[in-house]
C-alpha atoms as one frame of an Amber mdcrd trajectory, in Angstrom:
protein
 -67.502 -69.982 -50.383 -65.452 -67.650 -48.200 -66.894 -66.311 -44.928 -66.711
 -62.658 -43.903 -68.265 -60.199 -41.483 -69.469 -56.720 -42.352 -68.965 -53.421
 -40.552 -71.412 -50.525 -40.972 -71.118 -47.094 -39.369 -73.136 -43.892 -39.395
 -72.009 -40.843 -37.479 -75.212 -38.862 -37.076 -78.125 -39.998 -34.937 -80.447
 -38.956 -37.801 -78.659 -41.365 -40.127 -79.556 -44.307 -37.891 -83.183 -44.194
 -39.048 -82.265 -42.887 -42.509 -80.918 -44.906 -45.417 -77.268 -45.008 -44.370
 -77.286 -48.579 -43.105 -79.449 -49.817 -45.978 -77.126 -48.262 -48.577 -74.018
 -49.708 -46.926 -75.594 -53.148 -46.576 -76.691 -53.188 -50.233 -73.181 -52.320
 -51.457 -71.587 -54.937 -49.205 -74.106 -57.643 -50.098 -73.689 -56.954 -53.823
 -69.895 -57.246 -53.554 -70.200 -60.417 -51.474 -72.556 -62.054 -53.966 -70.293
 -61.244 -56.942 -67.264 -62.621 -55.101 -68.891 -65.725 -53.583 -68.522 -64.449
 -50.025 -70.944 -65.392 -47.259 -71.551 -62.686 -44.658 -71.862 -64.491 -41.345
 -72.474 -61.446 -39.150 -72.933 -57.686 -39.240 -71.498 -55.141 -36.811 -73.072
 -51.669 -36.651 -71.944 -48.431 -35.056 -74.865 -46.061 -34.574 -74.068 -42.377
 -34.180 -70.297 -42.883 -33.888 -67.909 -40.483 -35.593 -65.303 -41.851 -37.975
 -62.717 -39.854 -36.033 -63.148 -42.038 -32.925 -60.439 -44.539 -32.077 -61.043
 -48.267 -31.702 -61.476 -48.133 -27.925 -64.416 -45.745 -28.460 -66.201 -48.060
 -30.924 -67.967 -50.916 -29.215 -69.035 -52.744 -32.387 -65.645 -52.473 -34.103
 -63.824 -53.667 -30.980 -66.225 -56.637 -30.744 -65.679 -57.386 -34.421 -61.901
 -57.411 -33.981 -62.192 -59.714 -30.949 -64.380 -62.071 -32.954 -62.165 -62.338
 -36.026 -59.104 -62.886 -33.870 -60.682 -66.050 -32.480 -62.994 -67.535 -35.126
 -60.956 -67.896 -38.294 -62.767 -65.266 -40.365 -60.190 -63.425 -42.415 -62.268
 -60.815 -44.286 -64.122 -57.743 -43.053 -66.260 -55.916 -45.591 -66.995 -52.195
 -45.348 -68.961 -50.133 -47.846 -65.999 -47.822 -48.407 -62.883 -46.694 -46.577
 -64.490 -43.742 -44.792 -66.941 -46.092 -43.048 -63.951 -47.525 -41.197 -62.399
 -44.162 -40.315 -62.343 -40.560 -41.484 -58.977 -39.726 -39.946 -55.902 -41.141
 -41.709 -53.938 -41.812 -38.519 -56.867 -43.545 -36.840 -57.498 -45.566 -39.989
 -53.882 -46.727 -40.120 -53.899 -47.784 -36.453 -57.141 -49.750 -36.900 -55.933
 -51.354 -40.139 -52.665 -52.291 -38.453 -54.592 -54.192 -35.791 -56.463 -56.126
 -38.470 -53.224 -56.826 -40.374 -51.635 -58.124 -37.170 -54.613 -60.487 -36.772
 -54.189 -61.711 -40.364 -57.498 -60.169 -41.440 -58.159 -58.214 -44.638 -60.490
 -55.218 -44.628 -62.060 -54.825 -48.074 -63.877 -51.796 -49.437 -66.961 -53.196
 -51.174 -67.486 -50.161 -53.423 -64.344 -50.883 -55.419 -62.885 -54.151 -54.082
 -59.778 -52.533 -52.619 -58.045 -54.422 -49.823 -57.467 -51.542 -47.383 -55.041
 -53.540 -45.284
């Protein structure tokens, strides 16, 4: 079984108590189960816009620090826009994961975003 971590993000404060995290988690867990992946940890951004850069995302920065040092090579997100909503920001973040030898996978369709 392969190990991975998951990344969940909602931008609105109202979404924190809504179903946004539950929906993302269900999609990620379903993908992980089908692909024999064990999720060892979950990182959540609460009320953080997808247009924010890495240095303005505490959970994502912590996630990147962790995967750089612990051997985990897969990060699961529900879909690409949970990572970033701005193409340039997305490419910069994905580049950092590529440089660390980590794949970011969109659980809704199995696409390796990196």
